[in-house]
C-alpha positions, 0 to 999 in steps of 0.5 A: 500500500502506498504511504500517504505522506513522506512521514509514513514513507520514512517509517517503512523498511529502508530498502522500500523507502530508498527504492520509492519515489519519496526521496526524489520528491523530498529532493524536489521539495528542497530544491524549490525551498532553496530557490524560494529562499534565494529569491525571497531574500532580496525581495523582502529586503527591498520591500520590507513594508510589503511583508504581509502581502508577500506572506499571503502569496507565500501562504497560498503557495505553501498550502499547495506545495506540501502536496508534493510530499503527500499532504492534502491541500489545505484551506485558507484561514482568510475570510472570503470576500466577494467582488463588491468587497475588494475595496476593503481587501487590504484592510481586512487582510492586515487585521487577520491573524492568518496574514501574520502567521503567513508572514511568519511562514515567509520568514521560516521559508527564508531560513529553511530555504537557505538551510536547504541550499546549504544542505544540498550544496554540501551533498553535491560537494560530497558527491563531487569529491567521491567522483573525483576520488574514484576517477583520480584513483583509477588513473594512477596513484594520486595524493589528494588533500581532503581538508586541512592536513587530511591527505589520502593516496588512492590508486588503481587498487584502492579507489573502489571503496569510494563506491560503497561509501558514496552509496551509503552517503546517498542513502543518508542524504535521502533520509536527511532530505526527507526529514528536512522536507517533511519537517519544513512542510509540517511547520508551514502547514501549521502556520498557513493552515486555517484554525478551527477557532477562526473557522468557527468565528468566521462562520459566526461572523458571517451568520451575524452579518447576514442577520444584521443585513436582514434586520437593517433591511426590515428596519429600512422597510419600516422606515419607508412605511412610516414615511409614506404613512406619516408623509404622503398619505397624510398629504393625500388625506389633507388634499381630500379634505380640501377637495371636500371643502371646495365641493361645499363651496361649489354647492353654495355657489350652485344654491345661488344660481351659478353654473358649476357643472364644469367645475363639478365634473373636474372636482369629481374627477380630482376626488376620484383620483385622490381616493384611488391614489390613497387606496393604492398608497395604502396597498403599497404601504401594507405590502412594504411593511404592514403596521398591524404586524408591528403593532399586533403580531403575526396572528393579527397580520395573517388575519388581516391578510385573509381579507385581501386575498384573491383566493379563498383562504383557510387559516389554522393558526395556533395561539402563541405569544409575540415572536422576534420581529425577524421571525414574524416578518419572515413568516408573514412574507413567506405567507404572502409569497405563497399566496402570490405564487398561487394567484399568479401561476396556478388555477388554485381555488383554495389556500390553507395556511397552518402556523404553530410553535413547537419546541422553540421553532415556528413552522408555517405551511402554505398549501394550494390545490393548484396544478403543482410543478413549482420550481425553485430555480424558475424564479427569485421568489422561492429562492428568496424564501430559502435565503431568508430561512437560511439567514435565520438558521431555519429550513425551507421545503417545497413539495410540488408534484405535477398535478398538485397540490403545492406545499411550502413550509418554513421552519424558523428557530425562535430566540430563547427570549421572546419579545412582547408588546415593546416591539411597537417601539421600533415603529 
């Protein structure tokens, strides 16, 4: 069985290790380390302030390079950023612990790269000496100075011991290279790999940021609803009152014998347009964020929704306390989306809505008796429901066989501490 990594290969019998591919892979790894150490030294000296950026590049390289020695490819410890976050890329990376660990990996690469260069140079020099001794001895008696005052005399009959000594040295070099390469790779994997704590923190941060976006979005919806209700709607009410006063004045003029038929026609048209604008605005405000949802909760909002549904609606909503605003909002728009889909895309004649709280989770189900065949990938509405459920840590399921019925279900966890009537304070 092929060993998984170079560490496993080192534990095999010597002849099996020496005759395998691992000594050559370790040699390749050290050669790359030597090249990196030689190349990075002048670069880091010239661009000292850019060490974190070079560290990020080296970290990305090392997470892949250790695969030469059989180690699995590592994930990054950096927080993933989308394209629209490129402008804050540098600020995020500089504040990440992973960046500074990779900077340490860069320094380690420099040290171990030069160490690898030294080791390989010594090994190469030793092999050159063995070859030189063998060639010189085979040509005739030769006096060779090995180092300092160490001299040897080799001749045609005494040069051959250089061969087994060289083979023994090569075996020793193979083990040295493998240990050095495996040790460097292991250290770099520790520095460049992700930390479980960081992964958990990044996931938590992502969940919190998504929840914060949902909260901000809902707060913005409430603000728009409030501005329309307190601003434009009140202006229309004032306009209708003024038109009513003008109508009274026209009645007074008509009583005095004035001809007000043309003015009356224009006034009636203006009053009709004002009433239509007010009705449209009320529907718009109700669609943006219904005030009844904030003031009285989900049960009341669903009951009010039944009065405006184009399809006969049957409610089976259990009696439960006020829920977190994000949960109530998600459930309300889940029901409205289910009603909208049934009205637009099916010939459903009845709709049924179930809502209940079980084991600290709200489950809402919308069922229609239409022709079925709903596809989550066909539109953005159903995908939006799934994204909303995922953001709140819930689940969304769609069952819609051909021929119907279609059942949408959303289960949302409820925060342990429920809200009460103080929810009106956000309005």
